[in-house]
KETITI-14251 format. One record per residue (C-alpha): residue in one letter; x, y, z. Coordinates in steps of 0.001 Angstrom, whole numbers, padded with zeros to 6 digits, always signed. Example, Ala and Ser with C-alpha at 12.3 -4.5 7.8 and 13.67 -1.06 7.14 Angstrom:
% KETITI-14251
A+012300-004500+007800 S+013670-001060+007140 
This chain:
% KETITI-14251
M+104261-116411+034844 I+103286-118471+032060 R+106716-118428+030469 L+108239-119653+034109 L+105406-122590+034388 L+106002-123662+030868 I+109531-123756+031402 T+109343-125256+034573 S+107277-128119+032939 I+110002-128447+030133 I+112785-129013+032615 S+110831-131189+035030 A+110045-133666+031596 L+113734-133210+030753 S+114607-134644+033843 Q+112606-137645+033449 C+114183-138525+030110 S+117741-140367+029877 P+119420-139446+026456 P+121136-142326+024802 S+124763-142739+025445 S+125759-140921+022011 S+123780-137664+023129 P+125528-134756+023649 L+123194-133954+026698 N+124584-137113+028406 S+127279-135423+030377 Q+125368-132713+032180 P+121985-133129+034123 D+118777-132183+032427 T+117761-129879+035434 Q+120706-128119+035479 P+121777-124998+033221 I+125248-125305+031758 V+127355-122550+033801 A+128975-120812+030678 T+131749-118374+030142 N+131461-118387+026329 Y+127905-118260+025551 S+128501-119071+021669 A+126418-121848+020095 Q+128877-125089+019717 D+128941-127825+017063 L+125671-128424+015725 L+123745-125727+017479 A+126396-123249+015617 G+125075-124221+012144 T+122616-122984+009824 L+118937-124261+009199 P+120135-126592+006289 E+123139-127827+007841 I+120845-129037+010672 A+118045-130297+008516 D+120793-132348+006746 A+122123-133698+010578 L+118492-134911+011059 R+118137-136547+007860 G+121686-138428+007903 G+120797-139692+011579 E+123328-137632+013277 I+120846-136702+015949 S+117439-137204+016572 A+114444-134458+016960 E+114250-135278+020573 E+117865-135101+020966 L+118132-131825+019269 V+115158-130300+021096 K+116643-131133+024323 L+119753-129057+023239 Y+117773-126125+022235 L+116102-126166+025513 L+119038-126406+027582 R+120688-123480+025608 I+117762-121510+026241 T+117598-121998+029696 Q+121357-120890+029726 V+121461-118157+027608 D+117867-116752+027356 Q+116679-117105+030865 S+120220-116901+032672 G+123465-115960+031764 P+123113-112649+029313 S+119559-113522+029963 L+118116-112256+026068 Q+114570-112907+027033 S+113767-113203+023560 V+111375-116513+024259 L+108118-115601+025446 T+106860-119305+025733 L+107917-122960+025505 N+105815-125590+023618 P+104791-128063+026591 D+104032-130736+024228 I+107508-130349+022374 L+109522-133379+023798 Q+106233-135361+022834 Q+106244-133985+019432 A+109733-134851+018776 R+109439-137994+019673 A+106772-138821+017178 L+108536-137274+014495 D+111548-139657+015224 E+109492-142619+015047 K+107928-141507+011812 R+111208-141267+010266 A+112310-144520+011598 A+109687-145669+009937 G+110537-144219+006571 E+107825-141868+006835 P+109412-138244+007044 L+107208-135292+006411 G+109332-133393+004190 P+112634-131265+004391 L+111901-129620+007725 H+111457-132969+009492 G+112240-132538+013163 V+113487-128995+012683 P+112644-126731+015658 I+111259-123315+014896 L+110218-120348+016965 L+107279-117929+016055 K+106868-114492+016772 D+104212-114219+019552 N+101498-112549+017385 I+101219-115821+015102 E+098295-118353+016191 T+099357-122015+016703 S+097141-124808+018173 D+099725-125761+020588 Q+098940-125362+024550 M+100369-121971+023864 P+098591-118337+024339 T+099077-115760+021688 T+099435-112366+023297 A+101423-110031+021145 G+103190-109592+024412 A+099841-107817+026247 L+098527-108951+029279 A+095102-108485+027512 L+095897-111771+025436 K+097548-113694+028154 N+094614-116193+027730 N+094299-116339+024182 L+094203-120202+023391 T+092421-120396+020154 G+093228-123792+019127 R+093862-122653+015722 D+097210-122862+013441 S+097618-119987+011283 P+098366-121146+007779 L+102030-120648+007330 V+102383-122818+010898 A+100236-125565+009116 G+102739-125272+006441 L+105716-125640+008681 R+104182-128696+010294 E+103538-130261+006815 A+107062-129673+006158 G+107886-131871+009352 A+108993-128492+011394 L+108546-128697+015427 I+107210-125530+016664 L+109433-125064+019859 G+107842-122253+021217 K+107310-117974+020909 T+109185-115572+020678 N+108958-111939+022590 L+108721-109052+020390 S+107496-105445+020761 Q+104081-105235+022514 W+101125-105120+019625 A+103989-105405+016926 N+105407-102070+018312 F+102041-100359+017494 R+100814-098816+020701 S+102489-095763+021113 N+104707-093341+019549 H+107506-093551+022277 S+107657-097121+022708 M+110909-099376+023178 S+111280-101662+020919 G+111486-105255+022200 W+109855-104542+025334 T+106417-106379+026331 A+104410-106183+029298 L+104577-110091+029564 G+108178-110675+028665 G+110392-107725+029793 Q+113006-106432+027343 V+114974-108355+024681 R+118535-108048+024759 N+120449-108125+021443 P+123037-110718+021657 H+125986-109275+020104 M+125893-106145+022924 L+123191-106467+025413 S+122850-102914+025765 R+121853-102438+022066 N+118460-102086+020745 P+117182-105119+018934 C+114823-103217+016642 G+111646-103696+015345 S+108509-106006+016577 S+110104-109256+015648 S+113084-108331+018011 G+112746-111405+019950 S+113030-113589+016756 G+115957-111671+015447 A+117846-112136+018895 A+116953-115708+019170 A+118038-116692+015566 A+121285-114986+016008 A+121930-116849+019290 S+120999-120328+018014 L+117900-120783+020068 A+116372-122394+017285 A+117204-123376+013427 G+115048-120764+012301 T+112506-117837+013551 V+109362-116519+012119 G+108780-112521+012244 T+106437-110275+010898 E+106659-107138+009430 T+104283-104067+008550 N+107108-101441+008044 G+110508-102704+008806 S+109757-105504+011665 V+111448-108196+009409 I+114102-106461+008043 C+115234-104114+011171 P+115865-106778+013722 S+117452-109073+011359 N+119721-106181+010154 V+120738-105466+014114 N+121004-109084+015208 G+123205-109898+012078 V+120905-112415+010679 V+119154-112949+007295 G+115698-112077+007041 F+113191-112305+004275 K+109987-110077+003718 P+108252-111538+000999 S+105575-110115-001345 V+102338-109228+000431 G+099943-112038+000094 L+102536-114872-000716 V+102281-116077+003158 S+098947-115658+004431 Q+097962-113566+007288 Q+095293-115588+008651 Y+095307-116069+012751 I+098064-113538+012994 V+097502-110213+015212 P+096950-107749+012495 I+098338-104032+011977 S+098078-103486+008434 A+095903-105375+006172 S+097664-103845+002781 Q+101113-104166+004490 D+101117-106936+007038 T+103382-110132+006256 A+104974-113008+007954 G+108711-113963+006934 P+111382-116222+007689 M+114211-114846+009732 T+117687-117490+010069 K+121014-117885+009523 S+121386-118456+005558 V+119617-117412+002557 K+119254-121282+002154 G+117400-121790+005444 A+114923-118796+004753 A+114197-120319+001600 M+113387-123617+002993 M+110911-121832+005703 L+109396-119691+002761 N+108928-122910+001028 A+106699-124423+003889 M+105092-121225+004734 A+104245-119755+001525 T+100350-120221+000415 G+099617-117571-002296 P+099125-118858-005843 L+102165-117823-007354 K+104232-119833-004889 T+106927-121474-006386 D+110382-123672-004965 Y+112607-120857-003437 V+115291-123305-002834 A+115749-124759-006076 G+116012-121307-007572 L+119101-120462-005451 E+122057-120285-007697 E+125501-118977-006756 G+125668-117309-010064 A+122778-115586-010192 L+124111-112249-009933 S+126385-112820-013230 G+125419-110019-016076 I+122632-108528-013929 R+122138-104987-013800 V+121975-103962-009753 G+120372-100579-008982 V+122827-099182-006239 L+120359-096825-004143 R+123025-094223-003523 Y+120621-091535-002410 S+119707-094119+000587 V+123336-094663+001967 G+123397-092272+004844 N+126197-090372+006175 N+127392-093194+008839 R+131348-093484+007176 D+131431-097280+008781 I+128061-098268+007139 V+129313-096566+003788 E+132765-098588+003956 L+130901-101480+004308 F+128290-100893+001621 D+131113-100163-000784 S+132705-103298-000206 A+129903-105180-000428 L+129192-103554-003997 L+132787-105017-004729 E+131895-108290-003946 L+128513-107713-006111 E+130816-106926-008901 A+132791-109934-008534 A+129934-112195-008947 G+129280-110739-012155 A+126872-107729-011514 I+126759-104725-013494 L+126137-101892-010940 V+124242-098853-011567 E+124198-095780-009511 I+121137-094053-008580 Q+121740-090733-007393 E+118142-089038-006733 R+115375-090607-004911 P+111935-091149-006620 T+109900-087600-006249 Q+108286-087601-002748 V+104727-086790-002304 E+103976-084273-000328 G+102321-085367+002980 F+103568-089053+002450 G+104628-089876+006204 S+101025-088518+007396 F+099436-090563+004855 T+101550-093886+005570 S+100601-093227+009756 S+096675-092779+008809 V+096685-095955+006541 M+097821-098085+009188 K+095799-096697+011965 Y+092614-096668+010011 E+093503-100510+009079 F+094665-101399+012743 K+091311-100405+014258 A+089184-102466+011561 G+091391-105365+011610 L+092222-105426+015797 N+088453-105015+016104 E+087834-107782+013857 Y+090438-110305+015635 L+089600-109496+018752 A+086211-110578+018113 S+086949-113849+017195 T+089276-114775+020185 P+087927-117398+022842 D+085731-116484+025720 T+088831-116659+027958 V+089751-113163+026349 A+087756-110323+027845 T+088738-107548+025723 R+086454-107655+022517 S+087279-104574+020780 L+090069-101702+020657 T+087841-099623+022761 E+087670-102451+025518 L+091516-102761+025203 I+092242-099364+025857 E+090268-099599+028952 F+091694-102632+030129 N+095101-101057+029953 I+094134-098057+031679 E+092901-100108+034561 N+096121-102392+034392 A+098318-099180+033912 E+101226-100050+036460 V+101836-102844+034331 E+100994-101904+030573 L+101845-098593+030898 A+104497-098417+032997 L+107396-097518+030526 F+104923-095484+027957 G+101446-094755+026655 Q+099286-095650+024112 D+098788-092781+021737 I+098491-094825+018751 F+095734-096977+020040 E+093679-093768+021075 E+094676-092118+017618 S+093356-095131+015745 N+090481-095378+017730 A+089361-092212+017236 L+088867-092674+013343 S+086037-094358+011069 G+085844-097232+008871 L+087751-098252+005751 E+085002-097123+003760 N+085993-093236+004745 P+087244-091808+001328 V+090159-090147+003354 Y+091554-093289+003967 I+091090-094766+000687 S+092506-091804-001027 A+095458-092017+001426 R+096343-095807+000701 N+096047-095177-003187 T+098534-092191-002833 I+100961-094033-000730 Q+100884-097220-002971 S+101226-095463-006076 A+104219-093387-004639 S+106026-096528-003457 R+104605-098982-006568 E+104642-097494-010079 N+106159-094247-009174 G+108567-096116-006587 I+110282-099448-007068 D+108686-100041-010557 A+110003-096776-012218 L+113456-097269-010694 L+113332-100849-011918 R+112368-099477-015348 D+113828-095985-015773 F+117460-097558-014990 R+117269-101048-016454 V+118035-102976-013387 G+116859-106474-011953 V+117123-105246-008497 L+117582-102514-005921 V+120463-102425-003033 A+121269-100313-000202 P+122350-100743+003461 S+119635-102273+005497 G+119293-099612+008140 P+121814-098136+010585 V+124265-099625+013737 S+122065-100166+016593 P+121646-097528+019158 R+121052-097997+023223 I+118478-099350+024571 D+117023-096442+026777 P+113562-097019+029065 I+113746-093187+029908 N+113392-091791+025980 G+112117-094620+024467 D+113602-095592+020863 V+116159-093005+019849 W+117532-094177+016500 P+120155-092293+014259 P+118879-091214+010983 F+117885-094828+008802 P+119437-095715+005410 G+117819-097774+003112 A+114562-097958+001477 G+112767-100537+003498 G+109832-098094+003967 M+109050-098057+000087 A+109424-101616+000040 A+107137-102249+002970 I+104210-099740+001859 A+104698-101277-001454 G+104311-104700-000489 Y+107299-106132-002613 P+109875-108400-001503 H+112703-107177+000756 L+115598-109539+001818 T+118806-108398+004183 V+121846-110276+004347 P+124723-109785+006619 M+127488-107193+005467 G+129801-107026+008546 V+130026-105482+011912 V+130692-101817+013094 H+132276-101823+016457 K+130949-105385+016865 I+127118-104520+015783 P+126165-106200+012703 V+124771-104223+009661 G+123082-105736+006550 I+122517-105046+003156 S+119359-105041+001321 F+117977-106364-001923 I+114662-105442-003204 G+112665-106560-005960 A+109470-105931-008349 N+106160-107461-006661 N+106416-111403-006885 A+110173-111705-007508 D+110481-113118-004568 A+112678-116094-005870 K+114810-113669-007811 V+115446-111565-004602 L+116356-114717-002530 S+118432-116030-005231 Y+120735-112487-005738 G+121147-112517-002144 Y+122110-115927-002033 A+124827-115400-004455 F+126380-112241-002510 E+126248-114419+000453 Q+128020-117374-001333 R+130817-115194-001853 S+130936-112941+000995 M+129858-114749+004037 L+129882-112021+006443 R+127801-113105+009181 A+128940-112749+012454 E+128479-114850+015965 P+127107-112562+018371 Q+129756-111949+021298 Y+127384-111235+024114 L+129231-108429+024978 E+127908-106201+028160 N+128049-102682+026277 A+130452-100899+023995 E+132857-100212+026546 A+133722-104013+026599 I+135751-103357+023278 S+139125-102307+024492 V+139750-099612+022431 I+136443-097757+023205 S+136996-098379+026917 S+140612-097067+026485 A+139225-094013+024658 M+136705-093380+027501 K+139198-093016+030128 R+140741-089807+031415 K+144590-089624+030186 
């Protein structure tokens, strides 16, 4: 209901505005969605964030005109047509804010490199705009805090416009072990724009789908363990998980204090670097755009995590082709055949740490919300979901909530020991050891599997995950995914993982690969795999 009311108000506002004759909107009534047979983005909207920023700076388009184009595209592609359901809420003041930025530019007072660039935020990130921060949950539908998270404040200072909030996996996919990625009680199921029947992956699913579908110049996701990298991988965009602590987690609905971070998701590495320049607040922040070099891989020893490539022959073939591109860019490839020594019980320790930290962090967060939020603790939230089971628990339960709530506080020696164990295994005995022992500057691997079907009966059913994203997430180290091609029209990416706070280097290595390969594919909005003729033919009886 919130989403529909805001969309109605936006369209109503659009109908009262007459764009100048040069505006691409002039040939279409503002109140009517475009009836499209081809949902691919056209002209400027098909461009990358740097290209869009350049067009704004050069006066090719105003911020107001650009916002109108995105609002119409959201109506056309997200709310109708393929109905991606990736945008949960729109900013009701966005046109007024865009006009104000246009006036500032006309007065010679641009705010920064993102001046007038529309950005979508995952809906667990607070903004002072008239949009609630819901985590996709009915319990937070009135969570209007009036607070900008520091990353949002940074984006605004750089001139960005907060266009709206993206749908996600409810509670950042930390409610049940049997959940569906991309589903929330408030927003329904996010669809993958490359193939609508396929899983959009991870809790930042809406941000990944919206970035791929050109619904904003860039989006922001959050990750605890894979939720920036996986949706970027399967939606075919660039996603960057920074070193934990580089981007402040204040005023973001939490899971794990030791692993949570927000990160940019967009169509190019340079676009991600531009966003990170605005979002980063840590003491080691630098100019990530200035650090990008096409020749960054020349002479760099690159550790190939062969043990993590998996056995999907299509992914292996694309990964091997990507390695040739790395070599052509001057990289020295070093094969790593064996994974670091595994700690017995590592998986259960990882789960336990997140549950301990979730209970503590969520209780603190809920206690800070305005009086319009009735649930003030995890205990009350569990009770709320039971009382509203027909909406909240329609597809899966809340076993993670219940298991977390049964735990004690962060002073428990069991928690402290588990946290220290998994961090040591993934840091000094994991990534640090691989970088040191093989004398390499960065590690590469596939970013994840080919996306499976959305399955509301069984929940998420994933093939084995290639890659080393879990190690980077638990360590809190930087991880970048860049598109490396498609498998039957479904994207897959290559990962670049580096040492703690080596964010600038990781971005530069990924940029050098991207500039050589240019393998990002535009979404095709296919209904399912049978929409591919060779698959359809093979599925029929001869």
